[in-house]
N, C-alpha and C positions, 0 to 999 in steps of 0.2 A: 791542734791535730790537723794533718793534711789527709784528705781522702784521695786515694789513687785507684781508679778503676782500670780493668785490663792489666792489673799489676803483674800477673805472671806471664803476660804476653811479651812480645818482642820489644816494642817501644816502652811499654809500661815498666818492665823489669829493669830496663836501662835507666829510666827515670828514677826508680828507687835506688839504683846503684849510685847515680849522681847525687841524689839527696843525701845518701849515707856519706859520700865524700865531703859534702857540705855540713856534716855533723848533724843531720836531721834523721831521727829515727822515730819521731812522733807521728807515725804513719799508720793509717788504717787502709789495708790493702783489700781490694775487692776483685774477684774473678770467678770464673766457672771452670773448675778443674776436672770436668768430665774427661778431658784429654789430660791424663795424669803426667804426660811428658813435660808439661809446662812447669811442674814443681821444681825441676832442675834450675829454672831461671831464677828462682828465689833463694836457692841454697846459699847460705853464707851471708845473706843480707839481713839488715836489722829493721824491725818494725814493731809497732805496739800491738796490732791486732790484725786478724784476717777474717773476712766475711765472704761467704758465697754470695753471688748476686741476689739470690732469692732471700737469703738472710738479711741482706741490706734492705731490700724492699719491704720485708715484713717488719723490720725494726727501725725504719727511717726516721720516725719521730722520737726515737730514744737515743740517737747518736750524741756523743759529746760535742762541745763547741768546736767548730771547724774554722781554720784560718785559710783554707783554700781547697778547691776540688780540681784535680788533674784527671780529666776524663779521657781515657784511652781505650776503654772497652768498646768493642764493636764486632760485628761479623765482618771479617776482612777478606772474605772470598769474593774477589772481583768478578768471578764468573757465576756466582750463585744465581739460580733462576727463580727461587721462591721469594717473590717480592714481599709477601706478607710477613714472612719470618725476618727478612732483612730489615724491613721498616720497623718491626717490633723491637729488634735489637739496637738499631742504629738511630732511629728517630724518636720513637715513643720513650725509650729508656733515657735518652738524652734530655728530653723535655722534663722528665721526672727529676733528673739531677739538677737541671737549671733551676727548677722551682725550689729544690733543697738549698741551693746556693743563695737564693733570694731570702729564704727563711733564716738561714744562718748568717746572712750579711757577709758573705765571703766571696772572693774572686772565683770565677769559673773559667778554666782553660781547657779547651776540648780539641780533639783530633778531627779535622776535616780531611779533605783529600784532593789532590790535583786531578783525580778521576772526573771531577765535575766539569772539567774543560773539554771532555770528549776528545775529538781528534785534534783539538788545538787550533783549528783553522782560523778561529776568531781571536786568537791570542791567549795569553796567560796572565791577564790582569784580574784583580779581584773585583770584577764588575759583571753584572748579569748579562751584558752583551757578549761576554766571552764564554759563558757557561752553557754547555751542551751535554748534559748527563745522558748516557746511553745505556747504562746497565742498572739493575736494581741497587747494587752497591753505590754507584755514583749518584743515583737519584736520592737515596736515603741521606747521603751526606749533604747534597745540595738542598734538599728539603729542610734539613735542620738549619743550615746556613740561612735560608730564607726566613725561617721562624725567628731566628736571632735578629735578623735585619728588621723584621717587623716590630720587634720590641723597641728599636731605636734606643733612646736614652732612658726608657722606662723600666729597664731591668733592675735598676737600683744598686747593682754591683758591677764591677768590671767583668766583661764577658769577652773572651778572646778565642777566636777560631783559628786553628793553624792548618793550612792546606799543605800536607806533606807531599813531596814529590817522590822519587824512587829511593826509598830508604833501604840501607843494607847494614849489616853488622852482627855482632854476637847476639845469640838468644833467639834466632829466627828459625831454628831447625825444625821445631814442631809444626811449622806452617806447611811443610811438605812441598807440594807443587807450587804453592803461592809464595814460597821463599824466594829471595832475590837470586838473580843469575849468579852473583858472586858465591852464594852458598852452594848452589848446585855445582859450580866449577870446583870449589874447594873440596866438596865431598868426593867428587870423582878423582881428584888428584890424590887425596888421602888414601883412596882405595886402589891407587896405582893405574887409574884409567885416564885417558885424555878427556878433558871437559868437552861438553857438547854445546854447540850453538845452533840456533835455527838458521836455515838458509836465509840470506838477506840481512844478517845481523849488522853488517856494516852500514846499512841504511836505516836501522832503528836507533834513533838518537834520543837519549833521555837525560834528565837532570838527576844524576845520582847523588845522594847525600848520605853521609855517615850517620848512624844512629846517635853517636856522641854529639854531633852538631845539633841534631834534632832535640836531644835532651837539654843541651845548653840553651837553646832558644826558649824552651818551656820554662826553664828556671829564670831566664831573663824577664819574662812577663810576670812570673810570680814575684820576683824582686821589685819590679816596677810597682805592682799593686801594694806590696808591703811598705814601699816608700811613699804611698799616697798618690801615685801617678796612675790615673785611669787610662789605660791604653786600649780600651774596648775597640774591637774591630776584627776583621778577617784578614789574615796575612798568609802569603805564600811562604813556604819553608823549603827552599832548595838552594843550590849553590849559585844559580844563574849561569853555570858553565856546562852545557850539555855535552855528553860523550856517547859514543856508540856502544852497543852491546859487544861488538867485535873488540873495541878497546878494553872493555871490562874483562873479557875472556883472555885476551893477550896479557894484560897486567896481572890477572890472577895466576896465570902460568909463570910469569916472570918472578913475582914476589915469593912464590912457593917452590920454585925450581921444578915445576911439573911440566908435562909434555904440552905442546901447543894444542889449541882447541881443534876439534873436528866438526864438520858441518853435517846437520841432520835436516830432514824435510820439515817445513813449517806445519804445525798441527792444524787440521781443518777446524776444530772446535774453537780456536782462538781467532780465526779470521773475522775481521770486523769488530773485534773487542780489544785490539792491540794498538795502543797509541804509538804512532811512528815517530813522534817528536814531542818532547816536553822541555820547557825551559822557564824557570820561575822568574817572573818580573819581581824584583826585590825592592821596588821603590817604596812601597808602604812599610815593609819591614824595616828598612834603613831609617825611615822617618820616625819610626816608633822609638828610636834610640839604640837599636841593635847595631853595634859596631864590630862584632866578632868576626874573626877570620874563619871562613869555611875551608876545610881541608880539601886537598886535591884528591882525585880518584886514586892516584898512586899512593898517597899517604894513608888514605882510608883503608885500602885493600891490604897494605902491608900490616897495619895495625890489626885488622880483622884476622889475617893469617896467624899472627902471633897469639891472638886471643884463642883461636881454635886449638892451638898447641899448648894452651894452659899458661902461656906467658902473660905477664901483665900488659894490658893494652896501654896505649899512649895516654898520658895524663891529659886532662882537658887543656886545649890550647888557650893561651891568654888572649884576651880581646885585643884586637888591633884594628884601627880605622881602615876602611876600604875606600878605594877610589871609585 
């Protein structure tokens, strides 16, 4: 059995979809469905059991044998101000699941975040010298990365942290304001409105990555562990090719046939919390054996638009060596 937390969320539900494509349905899904909109993300997918997070914690010693834990569950509001609540959800719960992986003797693959790099002024390498967490969300992710690092080789099982950069794709609608710019653009276009971009969007440059590629990287590390190759470590998960928000808005309009974006004032509550530039250093990820091709922003947004319209999204791209 595989345990997938945050399974009804954006990345978690896409992981389940990819596992189903790989003929895996021996899955125990874990989430908090207080926000019932997330149920739609699991509709049509195959799994063995579903547990609320509280049910998991209450019965953690009675779980069947696990072959892996894919931990995606977290408070993902990057602007959340309640540090205690964020630490409880993102740090303490993660420590509990890591201990479960140790007892079960199974690999533990978890979601970290590129938010740990802060404004990115020190670079985007998986090194403490580059890490400048500025928000409770970023600090909670960084704190767990530090906890994992302190374990060194003493965890006894493969432990892989994946620092996601700016992920977009199907299944993120329930996130509302925290959903990607692509989602906001496509919602506007479907409603017959011009998508809106913040003033200065041509100067905000991010490493946007399709959720399909994120899921593929997770499955890569799961397969490496199944093959007996311990790839423990913390890895960036981005394309290494940054693009501007203006590019994203323009491409969203092009692939959908919608009107071009219009510009709106930058919100005051996001000042100082908005990364102006991100770009994943993929040196460690490539060294881990990942040779897959990351899709371009044009490819990813075209696939996303088709998925929104109920058409089948692109099949996972075959692995191809990268220069």
